[in-house]
N, C-alpha and C positions, 0 to 999 in steps of 0.2 A: 729457718725462714724469716727472716727480717719484718714483711711484708703482713699485713690484716685488712682486712676488705669488711666495709660494709655498705653489702648493695641492698636499695633503695630505689623502690616504683610506686607509684600509685592508679588506685582503681575505683571502681565504685561498679554498687552490683545492681545494675541497669538495665543489661542489655545490652552494652554501647558497641556501634556495627554488630549486631546481627546478635553473636556467643562472648562475649567478652567472659563474660565467667570458667566454659571452658578455655579459653584460650591462657586466664594467668593460671587454671590447675595444671593444665599439661607443660606449661614453660617453669612455673615453681616445682613441679618435683622434678623436671630435669634438671634444674638450675640449681638445686639442692644435692643433690647425687653423683651430678659428676665435677663441683666442689668440694668434695666427700675431707679430700685433703689438705684444705683448707684453711686455714684461722679465718672464720668470717663468720658477718651474722646475715640476716634478708630483715629488711625493716620494709611496713607496706602499710601505707596511708591510704585511707578509707575514707574517700570524701564522702561522709554522710548519708551513709546506705542506711536504705528501709529497712531492710535486713541484712546485717553486719556481714564484710569479705567472711570473716576467722567462722560464723557457723556456717558457713556452703564449703568454703575449701578443703578441703583432706590435705592433710598435716602429717604426715608418718610421725608414730610416736618416738623417732626417736632421730627428730629433726625438733620437734616442738620447739626445744631451748636454747635454737636457733634463731627461731623464724617471732618475730615481735610486731603484734596488729598497732598501727596506728590510729586508733577510730577518731576525728574528729565531726563530732556532736552536728545535728544537723542545724541548731541553734545557731552556728556559726556560720556554717555553711552557707543562709540564705542571710546572709549581710549582706552579700559576693553577691553583682546583677551579672550573673554565668552560671551555667551549673555544674561547673565541674572547673575549679579553680586548680589549674595545675601547677602552677607555683608555690603556691603557697603549700600545697600537701605535700613535694617534692621537700623544701625549705624544713618543712616542720619536722619528718622523715632525717635530713639532715640532722639538724638539733637532738636526735638521739643516738649518732651514730661513737659506737666507742675503739671501731678499727679508729687505723691513719691514712685509709684511704676511703673514699669516697666514690661508689661508681653507680652512676646511675644507669638504671635499664626500663625500657618502656615494661610494657607488663603481657605482651607478648614478643618479648625480644627470647630465646635461648641462645647462650653461650656454646664457643665450640673448644675442644680440648688444646687447641693450638695455643688459643688464653687463656687455659690451664695451665700447658705445662711453661708460659712467660711467666704465672704467678709466681709458682713451684722454681723458676730458677731466680725470684727476684730481679728483673727486669726490668722494677720501675725506682724509678728517683722521686724527692722533694721537689725534685730545683724544678719537674716537669710536669705537664700536665697533657693527659693523653683523648684520642676525638678518633672512634670508625665510625665509617660507612657500616650497611649491615647488608645480608642476602637477604631475597622473598621469594620464601616456597609460595611455588603454583600452588591452586587448588585443585586440592585432593593428594600432592605431591605429598610421598615417603617422610617425617621428620628426624630428617638425620641429618645430622649440622656435621658436615664436608661440602667445604670448600669447589672439589671439583666435580657437586650433586648439583647444588643452589647458584641459580641467578644473581647477580651484584645486580643490586640496583644503582637508578640509573642517579650518578651527580653529576655537577658541576664546577665552576671557578667563581669562592671558595670553597672545599668539601664539608667545610664545617656548616653550610648554610645547610646542606640538605640531612636525607633521616636518619637518625642516630640510632645507630648500633649499640655504641659503648660512647661512654662518657664518665671520665675515674680522675679523680684525679685528687691532692693531698687533699685531708682536711681540714690540716691551718689553711692550705685556700681555702678551700669554698667557707671558711670564716671570714678572715680577711676578704675577700669581693663583699661580704653579708648576702649569698648568696644567691636566687635567681633574683631577679626586678620584681616583686610583687605591687608592682600599677597593673603587670601584663596578665591581668587575666583574664585575656582571651585565648583565643589560636595565634598562634603562629610568632613569629622571631622573639618567644624566650632565649632560646639557644645561641640564636647570635645574640642577642645583648651579652648573657652570663660569657661566653667562652670571649668576646671582646675583653669586657674588663679583668677577665682571667688572664688575656694576653699578655698587658700590660703592667703584671707584676711576675709573669713563668713563661714558659718553655711551649708551645702547644709541639706535640708528639704525632704525625700521626700513624695512628696504632693499626690502623688500616691494609694500610705498605705493610709494616714489617707481621703483618698477622694472616695477607692476607684475607680481610675481610670473615672474619671466622665469627660471625655474629647473625641471628638468622630469624628475620620476621615471621613470623605463622602467618598462612593468609588467613585473609577476611573479607565477606563479601562490605561494600558502602554500604552507611545510611545515606539515604534515597531523600530527597524533603529536606533535610534540616537545613539552615542557615546556620552557617557559623559569622560570627562580628570574628574582625581581626582586628591585633593588636599591632597600633602604628611603627616603625619603628623607631622615634623620637620620644619615644614615652618617657619621661620624669624619674630619676631613680632615688626615688625616697625614703627605703629601706632605713632602719634604724637599728641600736643595737640589739635592739626586740625582735629582730628579722628569725621569721621564722615560729615566733610566740601567739598561739592564735587563744583569743582570749572570748 
């Protein structure tokens, strides 16, 4: 198997959307277990938690050598007018990658066996990058990663402007486009902007169509009364060669 994968994700120990720690715990244990036959690592950026995620998330001993915690100190986080700057957290994780593909996950996404088999079959090339929409578990539904069991999340056109199941690209492409736009420190449009810049240099493949959308979002209630600032679609791209390096 020639392809190796850095799974990157970000989170914060703040109870986001009511039970973020529990969702991260469930998804991480599942993803670690299902990927055992792969050459992989998991890099988790922690955006300035008061109690670091590494102290509260349980990782079995046999996986501790492939889980890397990237704690971003509060004195850095406090420089930004946003409670959670996801683009910076993900870029910082990508900087630490040691594998030839980077796969970006949300902290409550579980991957399925169809995806794992495609990685074992080396179905990915350095000439393409890949996006899939996701499936959503219903409340109290068993966490069984089976496309026939879990409803497909609604999406429109273009499909990659909607909920992320998986975004995977060669590490070389991530570095070539200088990662997510670090001007986008609020909510929304970060994925659109990133993919459009990648499309200028590589071929986008609909991974969902290939794999029957084999990526699964753990159900959670939505927080009420929290206004979110939104990024504009025309935010300037100011990333320098030091993108993802937080000081």
